[in-house]
Each structure stands twice: as C-alpha cells, then as structure tokens.
N, C-alpha and C positions, 0 to 999 in steps of 0.2 A: 631105834630105827623109825618106829612109828612117829615119835616126837619130832624127829628131823623132817619127816615128810609133811607133817602138819605145819611146822615152821616155814618150810619151803613154800607150801601152798599159800600161807598168809602173806609172805614176802612177795610172791609172784602176783597175787591179787592186788596188793597195795601198789606195786610198781606199775601194773597195767592201768589202774585208776589215775595215778600220778601222770603218766605219760599221755594218756588220752585227754586229761584236763589241760595239760600244758599246750597241746596243739590247738585245742578248741578255743583258747582264751586270747588268741592274737591273730592278726592278719597283716602281712607285710607285702607292700606293693613296691616293686623295683621298676623305676622308669628310666629307660635309656634316653639318649639324645637323638637328634635328627640324624638320619642315615644309619642308625644303629642296627637295622635289619641286615646291613652288610657285615659279614662275619668278622672281618679284620677291624671293624670299628666298635661293635658292641660287646666284645669279648669279656671285658671286666665285669660287667653286671651279670653276664651269663655265668661266670665263675663264682660270683658272690651268691647267686641263686642256689648253687649246689651246696652252699654252707648253711642255708636257711630253709629248714623244713617247711614246706607248704607255701613258700613265697610265690607270688605271682609276678612274672616278668613281662614288661611291655617294651617291645622294640618296633620301630616304624621307620618310614623314609622321609616324610614331609611334616611340616608344622601343622598342616590340616589334619593329617592322621593323628598327630600328637594331641590336638584339641579334642578329637573324638575319644582318645584314650583317657584324657583328663575327665571328661564327662562320665565315662563308664566307671572310673575309679570312685568319683564322688557318689555316684548312684549306688555302687556296691558297698562302699564303706558306710554310707548313711543307713542302708538297709541292715547291714550287719550290726551297727550300733543300736538301731531301733530294736532289734531282736535281743541284743545283749549289751547293755550300757557299760559293762565291765570289760568288754573286749579291748585289747590293746591294738590300736591302729598305728602302723609304722609306715612311713613314706620315705623312700630313698631315691634320689635322682641324680643324674650326671648331666652337665651341660644344659641343653634346652630342657631336659628332664628335671634338672635341679630347679630351673625357673618354674616348671609345671608343678612340682611338689609343693612349692611355697604357695602357689595359687590354689592348688587343691586344698591345702590346709586352711586357707582363707575361706574357700567355699564351704568347707566342713564347719568352720566356726559359725558361719551364717545359719547353718542347720543345727547348731548346738551339739556337734560331734567333737569329742576330744581326740587329740592325736598324742599317742604315747611318745613317739620318737620321729624326728625329721632329720634325715641325713642328706646334706646338701653338698654335692661334689662338683666344684668348678662351675657354678652358675654365673649368670650375667645379670639379667633383668629380673630381679626377684621381688616378691611381695614381702612386706614387713611381717614378722611373726606375731600372730595374735595370741591371746591368753589361752586359747584351746590347745596350744602346743606345750606339752610338759617339758620336753628336753629336745635340743637340737644341736647338731654339729655342722660347722661350715668348714669343709675341706677345700683348700686352694693349693695350687702348685706354683713352682718358681720358674719354670722354663719360659722361653720367649713366646710360646704358643698359648700360654695360660691367660685366662681372663682375670683371675685373682679377685673375683667379685665377692663382696662382703654382704651378708644378709644382716638385717637389723631387727631388733625387737620393736614392735609398734608402741607408740606412746601410751602410757597407762598400763602396759603389760608388765606386771611385776612377778609373773608366774613362771614364764619360760626360762629354763637354764640353757644358755647358749655358750658353746665352746667353739673356739676357732683353732684350726690346725693348718700350718703352711708346710707342705711336704715337697722335698726335692723330687720333681717328676715332670712329665709332660701332661698335657690336657687329657688325652684319651687313656693313656696308661694309668692315670691316677685312680680310675675306677677298678683297677686290678691290683692295686697296691696292698701288700700284706697288712700294713698298719691300719689302713682304711677298713679293710675287711674285718680285722680283729676288733676294732672299735665299734663298728656297726653291729656285728653279731653280739657283742657284749651289751650294747645299749637297747636292743629291741626286746630284751627280757624284762 
C-alpha cells in the first residue's frame, strides 16, 4: 500500500511538471477578420480558441482596430521571445486576420523572433513568408464567396514548410471547419 502511494506521488508530481511546462512554452494568437466582433461572423475562431489552452483571441470591427491589434501582438510576442527564445509563437488568422498574421510574422522577422506555426485561413493580400516561420498552412475554400488567396514563401527562404489545403466551404464558415481546427491544434505543438 505504501509503495502504491509513493508511486502515485511520483507520477502526480511528474505530470504536474509536464503540464505546467507545456503551457509555458508556447503562445498562440488567434486573429479574426474585419467585423468579427459581430457574433455571427467571428464564431469559428471563438470555437477554435476553446480547443487551444491559453490562446489569445482578437476580434474587432474595423481595419484601424485591426492595425492596433497587430501592433499589440508584435509587441507582446517580441517581449515573450526576448524573455524565452524557446517559446513557440503561433499565429492563426482568417480573412483580414490572415493578411495580418503574415504581416505580423514579417514584423517579427525584422525583430529576430521565430514563429513556430502560421495558420492562414482565407486571406487575400498577404506578405510572403520569411525564414523566421518554421511551418505554415494556407487554408482556402471553394465556394463563390471565397478569396482562395495563396501565400508564398519569400525568395531565399528554404526553411518554411508550407502546406496548402482547399476545403469545400464558404469564407466565414471555414474558420469553424473541423478539418481546419484539427490541423491547427496538431500544428501548434
């Protein structure tokens, strides 16, 4: 009996260390699109947030507010990276938010900050991916309201692993797609 209690204590202690380290070693930013503060528009990223412990979700109404969001993410991510260069920075965005996460990744490259994962969901005008991005997924949809924008790797970047996915969906619902959520959750680890 005493042996079982000792084993349980050791197991419990190890699991607590493991789970606390797992949460401290990453930061995930979810960036919704324009007008995403409206409940029936930004629901997909809100649902994704529920699946990612500690993720920070940004919703807003206008592009001006979006630019302020981008500045705050760059500032926060750079500070976290300066404090812990092993931290995994993850950026996921939809629509205008997808454009923003590619620009945020470029801003972070200029500051020497690495990005573990970049999830791009139905973006339009996106920045090319620089070598500070380890892996990226470009999700597009097939319906008539889709932008089907493709992101590209910047010249000279032989580091970033870019995968593309075309999914039968509409623009806004793509952020709530089970396949997208499953892939994003798997990639941020």
